[in-house]
Structures are given as C-alpha cells and as structure tokens.
C-alpha positions in Angstrom: 41.6 -13.1 5.6 38.5 -11.3 5.1 37.8 -8.1 3.4 35.1 -5.6 4.3 33.4 -4.0 1.4 33.1 -0.2 2.1 30.6 2.1 0.5 30.6 5.9 0.7 27.3 6.7 2.8 26.1 9.0 5.3 27.0 8.1 8.8 24.4 6.5 11.0 24.5 9.3 13.5 23.7 11.9 10.8 21.1 9.9 9.1 19.4 9.7 12.7 19.5 13.2 13.3 18.1 14.1 9.8 15.3 11.7 10.2 14.4 13.1 13.7 14.5 16.7 12.2 12.2 15.6 9.4 9.9 13.9 11.7 9.8 17.0 14.0 9.3 19.4 11.2 6.4 17.3 9.7 4.9 17.1 13.1 5.1 21.1 13.6 3.7 21.4 10.1 0.8 19.0 10.9 -0.2 20.6 14.1 0.0 24.3 12.6 -2.2 23.2 9.7 -4.9 21.5 12.0 -4.9 24.6 14.1 -5.2 26.7 11.1 -8.0 24.6 9.6 -9.8 25.0 13.1 -9.3 28.7 13.1 -10.8 29.0 9.5 -14.0 27.1 10.7 -14.3 29.7 13.4 -14.2 32.4 10.7 -16.7 30.8 8.8 -18.8 30.7 11.6 -18.7 34.5 11.9 -19.7 34.5 8.1 -16.2 35.4 6.6 -16.4 33.9 3.1 -12.6 33.4 2.5 -12.4 31.2 5.3 -13.7 28.3 3.1 -11.1 28.8 0.4 -8.5 29.0 3.2 -9.3 25.7 4.6 -9.3 24.0 1.3 -5.7 25.4 0.7 -4.7 24.6 4.1 -5.9 20.9 3.6 -4.3 20.7 0.3 -1.0 21.8 1.6 -1.2 19.5 4.6 -1.9 16.5 2.4 0.8 17.5 0.0 3.5 17.6 2.8 2.4 14.3 4.4 2.3 12.4 1.1 5.6 13.9 0.3 7.1 12.8 3.5 5.6 9.3 3.2 7.0 8.8 -0.1 10.6 10.1 1.1 10.4 7.7 3.9 9.4 4.7 1.8 12.1 5.0 -0.8 14.7 5.8 1.7 13.9 2.6 3.5 13.7 0.7 0.1 17.3 2.0 -0.8 18.8 1.0 2.8 17.2 -2.5 2.6 18.6 -2.9 -1.1 22.1 -1.6 0.1 22.0 -4.1 2.9 21.0 -6.8 0.6 23.9 -5.9 -1.7 26.5 -5.9 0.9 25.4 -9.4 2.2 25.5 -10.7 -1.3 28.7 -9.4 -1.9 30.2 -10.9 1.4 28.9 -14.2 0.5 30.4 -14.0 -3.0 33.7 -13.2 -1.3 33.5 -16.0 1.2 32.5 -18.4 -1.6 35.4 -17.4 -3.8 37.8 -18.4 -0.8 36.4 -21.8 -0.6 36.3 -21.7 3.3 34.5 -19.4 5.6 35.9 -18.0 8.9 35.1 -20.9 10.9 36.5 -23.6 8.9 39.8 -21.6 8.4 40.4 -21.5 12.2 39.0 -25.0 13.4 
C-alpha cells in the first residue's frame, strides 16, 4: 500500500491568485512610473528644476520595485522546485523500503 506524504502548503488556486495579483500590481506600478518619468521630462522642458530630481526618484523606486519582484519570484520558484524534489526523494525512499513498486505488486 502506498502512502502519500502530505506537506502543509498553500493551495495551488490561492498561489495562482496571489501571483496574478502581484504581476498585475507590478505592471500597474511600472506603467505609472514610466508615465511619471515622461511627465517629469515635460516639466524639465518647461524649465522646472525639481523635475530632474523627481525623475531620479521615480526611476530609483521603479528599479527597487522591479528588482524586489524579481528576487521574490526567483526565491519562490527555487523553493517550489526544492519541495518537489524533496517529495520525489521521499516517495522513492518509501518505495525502496517496501522492496517492490506498484507495478510489481499487481503483476
């Protein structure tokens, strides 16, 4: 008889919703920041000095948000793959302890 190893984890549907929300939020922030940068260039064209500082700050925030999102996505993916590998190894160890696989037991 085969036993499934259960891990406490977030359901896939919830993970998918969170990922799609995060991607949408990052997209909105990126588009808003790019529009703001363009508007600050228009202000700079009109000889408004704070526009240069505003552009620099917007780009800094944009880079911070994007780099933070990329780091989060990388570590989440890495953790998921590690969990899958651990589960696979645990199943292989369990099957090896029985001395037979599912096919051998029913054939």
